N, C-alpha and C positions, 0 to 999 in steps of 0.2 A: 503494498501499500504506500501512497505517495500523498506529499500534501505540499502545498504550494509555501513558497519561502516567505517568512516573514519580511516585512518591510525594513525592518532594523535589520535584519542577517544580509538582506540584499545591498544597503545601503553602506553595511561595512565592508563587505566583498569589495562593492565597487569602488569604494575610499581607496582600499590598500591597493588593488589594481591600477589604481591611477596615479601610484607613487611608485608602480614597479619600474625599476630600472633595466632595461634592454641592452645599455651599454659597456654591463662590468659583470664580470662572472667570477666563480671561484673553480682552479683546476687542482685536486688531490691526488698527489701518486704514492701510492704503495703504502697510504695510511692505513696501519693495521687495525687499530682501536677502534669500534665503530661508535664507541661513545665518545669518541674527539671527533667522528664526522658529524655525529647529532649535536653537538656543541656548535660545530662551525655552522649545522643549518638553521640553528635557533639566531646566529648572528646574522647569517646571510637573511632570513627572512626580517629581523630588526629594521636593515639599513635599504630594504627595498630589493635585494638581489633573487632573481628568479633562478638563474640555473648554476648548479654544480656538476664539474664533470670529475667522474671518478675511475682513477685509472689503475688498474691493479694488475700488475704483471707478473707478480710474485705468488699471489692466494688468489682463490677461487673470488667469485664476487660476491658482495656483502647481499646478505639476504635480510638483514635487518639492520637498525641502526641504535641498538640500545633502547628498547621501548618504551621504556618509563622517563626517559630524558628526553625522547625524540617526538614522543606523540602528538606535542602540540604545534611539532614544525614540520614533520616529515612530506605530510599531505599537502603542505604549501608551497615547496620546494620541487623543480623539476630537476631529478637528479639522471644524469646520462653516465653510465659505467661501460667501461672499455677494458679489454685486456690486450690491447695492440697500441702501442704508443704512437705510431703512425697514422693510424684512422683516427685515435683521439684527437691528435694534433692537428689532423686534417678538417676534424669537425671544429675544433675550436677555431682554428685561423680563418675558416670559414665566415665566421660571425664577428669576431674580437681580430682587428688587423696587428694590435699590440698586445703580445705576451710578455708578461714580467715575472721574474723567478726570484723567491728569496733565497738569497745565495750569498755569503761571505766573499768578495772578492776583491781585487785591486780596483777594479772597474765598478763595483756595486756602488748605487745612489742611495744617498739617505732616503727612506721613506719621507721624509717631511719636505723633500726638495722635487718630490714626481709630482708630475699633474696628473689626476687620478681623474678630472673628468672627460679626460680622452675615452674613447670605446677599449675597452682592456681587458683582458684576462690575468688573474693573479694565481700563480703556481707554487702551492706550498708542499712539502714533501715529506717523507718517512719520518716516524718519530725517532729514530735512531740516526740514520745516515742522511738525510734531508734531501735535496731534491737531485736526481742522479745528474752525470756527467752529460749523458745523451738529452736528457730533456733541457739541462742548460743551455746546449748547444744550440736547441730548436727555439729558444726563447731571444727577445731581442734585447732585452738587458735583465739586469739583477738590482736587486735593491737589500737594503737591511733595516732593522730596527734599531734605532741608536740604544745603547745600553753603557750604564757606567758601573755596573755590578763586577763581582768578581766571576761569576759564573755568566757568561755570556751566550745565554740560552733560553728561549721560553718554550712553553707546552704550545704546540702545534695549534692548538684552539685559542689559546691567548695570543699567539702571534698573529692569527688570523682576524680576531675582535680587533686588536690595534689598529691591522692595515684598513679593515673594512670601515671603520670609525673616523678614520682620516679620510679616505674616500666620501664617506658621508659627508664628514664637514665641509670638504671642498665642493662636493656636487648640490649641499642645500645653500652655501654661499653663492655659487653660481646659477641658483634657480632651477635647478634642475628637478626638483620635487613639486614645481607651481604647476607645472604643465603634464599631461599624459604623453609619455615617453614610448609605451606599448602602441603599435599598428592596432587597427581595429579587428584584424583576425587575432593577432596575438590575443587582444582583450578577451574575445569572445570565447577563444579555445581554452585558454586558462580558466575565465569564467566559468564554462562548463565544466572542467575538470573538478573546482570546487564546489559544484551544485548551484551555480547561479540561475538555474531555471527551475529546477526542483529539489528539495530534499529530503532524502529518505525518512520514513520514520522505522521504528525499530517494532 
């Protein structure tokens, strides 16, 4: 049995979709812990990012994202899983002309010097080894989050959240949340997945 969605629910979904950013995405390479991915999902949803590309070349596809911590976020995010690095980056490159990876190198830029109002995909790597050399070679540049502590490392979900909120700050200042960025097709397609037409009852 189905019933029509409440006006309040419809307005909420349409308001969220009107602020979704189709020019920023996250790519996760061989992130083993699904709880890290679920935390990243919540950060993405919070700042209006719709797409996460999950590349796993070392382990099988994730079947869940740590249910209890992601149940309020996973259904609002589009997760695209790949097990081939070239297929993954071909898909990313087709939509995001600039790819930046988190990697400490001599040419790495400070996060706060980046222009994140451009159409960009941000790559975060494995919890232990970071982004692989192969993926680094496919990226257009590297960036680091400045730190002054003894341990020059952040949990991947924390690093992602810090980066995404810098992107949010820049995009908010540039007025990116003031006008709908999704195309009408994207808006309708995602809205349908979210139950914009109807809401199922138990």
